[in-house]
NUNUKOL-932014 format. One record per residue (C-alpha): x, y, z; residue in three letters. Coordinates in steps of 0.5 Angstrom, whole numbers, plus 2048, in hexadecimal, padded with zeros to 3 digits. Each point is the difference from the previous one (the first is absolute). Example, Ala and Ser with C-alpha at 12.3 -4.5 7.8 and 13.67 -1.06 7.14 Angstrom:
// NUNUKOL-932014
8197F7810ALA 8028077FESER 
END
This chain:
// NUNUKOL-932014
82E7D27EAMET 8028077FEARG 7F98017FDLEU 7FD7FF806LEU 805804804LEU 7FE8067FBLEU 7F97FF801VAL 800800807ALA 805807800VAL 7FB8037FBLEU 7FA7FE805MET 803803806SER 8018077FCTHR 7F98007FEALA 7FE801808ALA 801806804CYS 8088017FDGLY 7FE8007F9GLY 7FD8057FCALA 7FB804803GLY 7FC8027FASER 7FA803804GLY 7FF806804LYS 7FB802805GLU 7FA8047FDPRO 802807801ALA 7F9801804VAL 7FF807803THR 7F97FD803ALA 7FF800807PRO 8037FB805SER 7F97FF803SER 7FF7F8800ILE 8027FC806THR 8047F97FEVAL 8017FB805THR 8027F8800SER 7FF7FB805PRO 8077FD7FEALA 804806802PHE 800807802ARG 8028067FCASP 808801801GLY 8007F9802GLU 8037F97FDTHR 7FC7FD7FBILE 8007F8802PRO 8047FC7FCARG 7FA7FC7FDLYS 7FE8067FCTYR 8078007FDTHR 8047FD7FBCYS 8047FC806ASP 7F97FD802GLY 7F97FE7FCGLU 8008077FCGLY 7F9801801VAL 7FD807801PRO 7FF802807PRO 7F9802802PRO 7FE807800LEU 7FA805802ALA 7FF8077FFTRP 7FA805802LYS 7FF8077FEASP 7FF7FF7F9ILE 7FC8077FDPRO 7F97FF7FEALA 8018027F9ASN 8057FB7FFSER 7FF7FC7FAGLY 8057FA801ALA 8067FF804LEU 8077FE7FEALA 8067FD804LEU 8078007FEVAL 8067FD804VAL 8078037FFASP 807800803ASP 8038077FFPRO 8077FD803ASP 8017FC7FAALA 8078017FDPRO 7FE8027F9HIS 7FA804802GLY 7F97FF803THR 7FE7F87FFPHE 7F97FF7FFTHR 7FE7F9803HIS 7F88007FFTRP 7FB8047FDILE 7F87FF801VAL 7FC8047FBLEU 7F8802801ASP 7FE7FD806LEU 7F9801802GLU 800807804ALA 7FC7FD805ALA 8057FB802ALA 803800806ALA 8067FB800SER 8047FB7FDLEU 8007F9803ALA 8077FD801GLU 8027FC7F9GLY 7FE8067FCGLY 7FA8027FCVAL 7F97FC7FDLEU 7FF7FE7F9PRO 7FF8057FBGLY 804805804VAL 8058037FBLYS 808801801GLN 8058037FCALA 8077FE7FFLYS 805801806ASN 8078027FFSER 8027F97FFALA 7FC8007FAGLY 7FB7FB803ARG 7F8801802THR 7FF7FF807GLY 803801807TYR 8087FF800TYR 802800808GLY 805804803PRO 8077FE7FECYS 805805801PRO 8077FE7FEPRO 803803806SER 7FF804806GLY 7F9803803THR 7FB8027FAHIS 7F9804801HIS 7FA7FD7FDTYR 7FA8057FFARG 7F97FD7FFPHE 7FD8067FDTHR 7F88007FFVAL 7FD8057FBTYR 7F9802800ALA 7FF8027F8LEU 7FB8047FDSER 7FE7FA7FCGLY 8027FA7FDALA 8078007FCTHR 7FD7FB7FBGLY 8067FD7FFLEU 8017F87FELEU 8037FB805ASP 8078007FEGLY 8018077FFALA 8078037FFGLY 803803806LEU 8018077FEASP 7F98007FDGLU 7FD7FE806ALA 803805805LEU 7FE8067FBLYS 7F97FE800ALA 8007FF808ILE 804807800ASP 7FA8037FBALA 7FA7FE804LYS 803800808THR 7FB804804ILE 8037FE807ALA 8057FB802ARG 8037FC807GLY 8067FC801ARG 8037FB805ILE 8077FF800THR 8047F9802GLY 8077FF800LEU 8047F97FETYR 8077FF801SER 8057FB7FDARG 
END
């Protein structure tokens, strides 16, 4: 029983309250991409379905105004309000530059994802330990593909995105517990 309790505690600290080993890419590129979601508006609450308290599936996203010279796209979902620094919930790498959206539930087979701050590959829904947190869904237009493999490390992926970003855009959703 004690072992189960310890595992539960460790898993809960791996959420937004845990170590936030990822930082937002230090991008100086312009914010010219428009990012939207039919599930929530910028600055509004993310529906429970897309969080750890619901189904935990990625919300649908759409974007426009991708620069014509883009070679690939990346998506980073993070929480700057996590107690121990920015917690990265999801990194999608090397989407086709012509892509204009992601459907609810995530990515198509073959799309690469890097590890998140919980050390897992894939989407980790908003799961704040307490209070209201801001979840940033940022789309990056890249000069070319990162070339990273599926399951790449968090810091490696963020550095690769930072090095190749030519434009970006964001929608921010809120979630409270």
